[in-house]
C-alpha positions in Angstrom: 30.9 35.3 -37.5 34.1 34.9 -39.7 36.5 31.8 -39.2 39.1 34.2 -37.9 37.0 35.3 -35.1 36.1 31.3 -33.8 40.1 31.0 -34.0 40.4 34.1 -31.8 37.7 32.5 -29.4 38.8 29.1 -29.4 42.4 30.1 -29.0 41.1 32.2 -25.6 38.9 29.5 -24.9 42.1 26.7 -24.8 44.0 29.0 -22.5 41.3 29.4 -20.3 40.9 25.6 -20.1 45.0 25.0 -19.7 44.9 27.3 -16.7 42.3 24.9 -15.6 44.6 22.0 -15.1 44.0 19.7 -17.4 46.1 16.9 -18.4 45.3 17.3 -22.4 43.2 20.7 -22.3 42.9 20.8 -26.2 41.4 17.5 -26.3 38.9 18.3 -23.4 37.8 21.6 -25.2 37.6 19.5 -28.6 35.4 17.4 -26.8 33.3 20.3 -25.6 32.7 21.9 -28.8 31.5 17.9 -30.0 29.2 17.7 -27.1 27.6 21.2 -28.9 27.9 20.1 -32.8 25.7 16.9 -31.5 23.0 19.4 -30.6 23.1 21.1 -34.2 25.4 23.6 -34.2 28.2 24.3 -36.3 31.6 24.2 -35.2 31.8 28.0 -35.1 28.3 28.0 -33.3 29.6 25.7 -30.8 33.0 27.9 -30.1 31.0 31.1 -30.0 28.6 29.1 -27.6 31.0 28.1 -24.9 32.8 31.1 -24.9 29.3 33.0 -23.5 28.2 30.0 -21.4 31.2 29.0 -19.0 28.3 26.6 -17.2 28.3 24.4 -20.4 32.2 23.9 -20.1 33.9 20.7 -18.5 34.9 23.2 -15.6 33.4 26.7 -15.0 35.3 29.6 -13.7 33.5 29.2 -10.3 34.3 25.8 -9.9 38.3 26.0 -10.8 38.6 29.0 -8.2 36.2 26.6 -5.6 38.9 23.7 -6.2 41.9 25.7 -6.0 40.8 27.0 -3.0 40.0 23.7 -1.5 43.6 22.2 -2.5 45.0 25.3 -0.8 43.2 24.3 2.4 44.2 21.2 2.3 47.8 21.7 1.6 47.7 24.1 5.1 46.1 21.4 7.0 48.7 18.8 6.0 51.6 21.1 6.6 50.2 22.0 9.9 49.6 18.3 11.0 53.3 17.8 9.9 54.5 20.7 12.2 52.4 19.4 14.9 53.7 15.6 15.1 57.1 17.0 14.7 56.6 18.9 18.2 54.7 15.8 19.4 58.0 13.5 18.6 60.5 16.2 20.1 58.4 16.2 23.9 58.5 12.1 23.7 62.1 12.5 23.5 62.6 15.4 26.0 60.2 13.2 28.4 62.1 9.5 28.0 65.2 12.1 28.5 64.0 12.8 31.6 62.9 9.7 32.7 66.6 8.6 32.3 67.8 11.0 34.4 65.3 10.0 37.3 65.9 6.0 36.7 70.1 7.0 37.1 69.1 8.3 40.4 66.7 5.5 41.4 64.0 8.0 41.8 62.0 5.5 39.9 61.8 1.7 39.7 63.0 -0.2 36.6 59.6 -1.3 36.0 58.0 1.7 35.9 60.9 3.1 33.3 60.3 0.7 31.1 56.6 0.9 31.1 56.8 4.7 31.2 59.4 4.5 28.3 57.5 1.9 26.1 54.2 3.9 26.0 55.6 7.4 24.9 57.8 4.8 22.2 54.0 3.6 21.2 52.8 7.1 21.2 55.2 8.2 18.5 54.6 5.0 16.8 51.0 6.0 16.2 51.9 9.3 15.0 54.2 7.3 12.3 51.3 5.2 11.4 48.6 7.8 10.4 46.9 6.7 7.0 47.9 9.2 4.4 44.9 11.1 3.1 45.0 11.7 -0.7 43.2 13.9 -3.3 39.8 11.9 -4.5 38.9 13.6 -7.9 35.1 14.7 -8.4 33.3 13.7 -11.2 33.4 16.8 -12.7 36.7 17.3 -12.2 37.8 13.3 -13.0 40.4 14.6 -16.4 42.6 16.9 -13.9 46.2 16.1 -12.8 46.4 16.0 -9.3 49.1 15.9 -6.9 49.2 13.6 -4.0 50.8 14.5 -0.8 54.4 13.3 -0.1 54.6 10.5 2.0 55.0 11.5 5.5 58.7 11.3 6.8 60.0 9.2 9.2 60.9 10.7 12.9 61.8 7.4 15.3 63.2 4.6 13.4 66.7 4.2 15.1 67.8 5.7 18.6 70.5 8.3 18.4 74.5 8.1 18.7 74.2 10.3 21.2 72.9 7.3 23.5 76.6 6.3 23.7 77.3 9.2 25.9 75.1 7.9 28.8 77.2 4.8 29.6 80.4 7.6 29.7 78.2 9.5 32.4 76.9 6.5 34.3 78.7 3.8 33.6 77.6 0.4 34.2 73.9 2.1 34.9 74.2 4.0 32.2 74.7 0.8 29.8 72.3 -0.9 31.4 69.6 1.8 30.6 70.8 2.4 27.1 70.2 -1.7 26.8 66.7 -1.4 28.2 65.3 1.8 25.8 67.4 1.2 22.6 67.2 -3.1 22.4 63.4 -2.8 20.6 64.7 -0.6 17.8 68.5 -1.5 17.5 69.6 -4.9 19.2 73.3 -4.5 18.1 73.6 -0.6 19.8 71.8 -2.1 22.8 74.4 -4.9 23.2 77.1 -2.7 22.8 76.0 0.5 24.9 75.9 -2.4 27.8 79.2 -3.6 26.8 80.4 0.0 26.5 78.6 0.2 29.9 80.6 -2.9 31.5 83.6 -2.3 29.9 83.9 1.5 31.1 83.4 0.7 34.2 85.9 -1.9 35.0 88.2 0.9 33.5 87.0 3.7 36.3 87.6 1.2 38.7 91.1 -0.1 37.5 91.8 3.9 37.7 90.8 4.0 41.0 92.3 1.5 42.5 95.4 2.4 40.8 95.3 6.0 42.3 94.5 4.7 45.8 97.5 2.8 45.6 100.0 5.2 44.8 98.8 7.1 47.7 100.1 4.6 50.1 
C-alpha cells in the first residue's frame, strides 16, 4: 500500500472519529495507531488494520449508534419529566386557589385550610428538590465530550402579585387569607396584604357609612 493510499484511509478514519464525538479525535486515532504499531505493524499497516477492523478502534460504529440512541432516550425522558412537573405545579396552584375560595366562604376551618395549603406547598417543594441526573461516561467512552442536563427550572419561589386582588374582593378576610398563604415565602408581601386588607375594609366602611348618611 502506497503512502498516498494510507493518507487517504487516515483521513477517512479521522472523519469517523470526529463523528464519534471525541474531544480530540486526532489524538485518539493516533493513539489507536500507536497501539497497533506496538504489536509490530508499520504505521501504514496499522492504519489499514483499523480501517478493516472497526472492533479495534476506540469506539466502533455499533457502540456509537447505541450511545446516541441512549442519549436521545434520556433527553426524551428528561423532557417528559419536566412537562409532568409543570403540570403538577399548575394543579397545586389551582387547588390552593379553590381552597382559598372555600375558606373565604367559611366552608372550611382556618386550621383545615392552613394544613391543606401547607401539604400542597410541600408537595411542590418535593418536585423542586429532585436530584439532577447526569450522564456517566462508560469506560470505553471516557474521552468523549458529554453534555449534562440543564438545571431544572424554579417553579414556585415567590407568590404571585395577583394575591393583591384577594383583599380587594374579600376585604379584611382576603387580607388575612393572603397573609396566611404567603407568609412563609414572602413575609413582606404577607404583611402588605394584611395591611391592605385592613385599610380597604376601613375605606369600604367609610364609603358605606357616607352613603347611608346621605340617605337621611
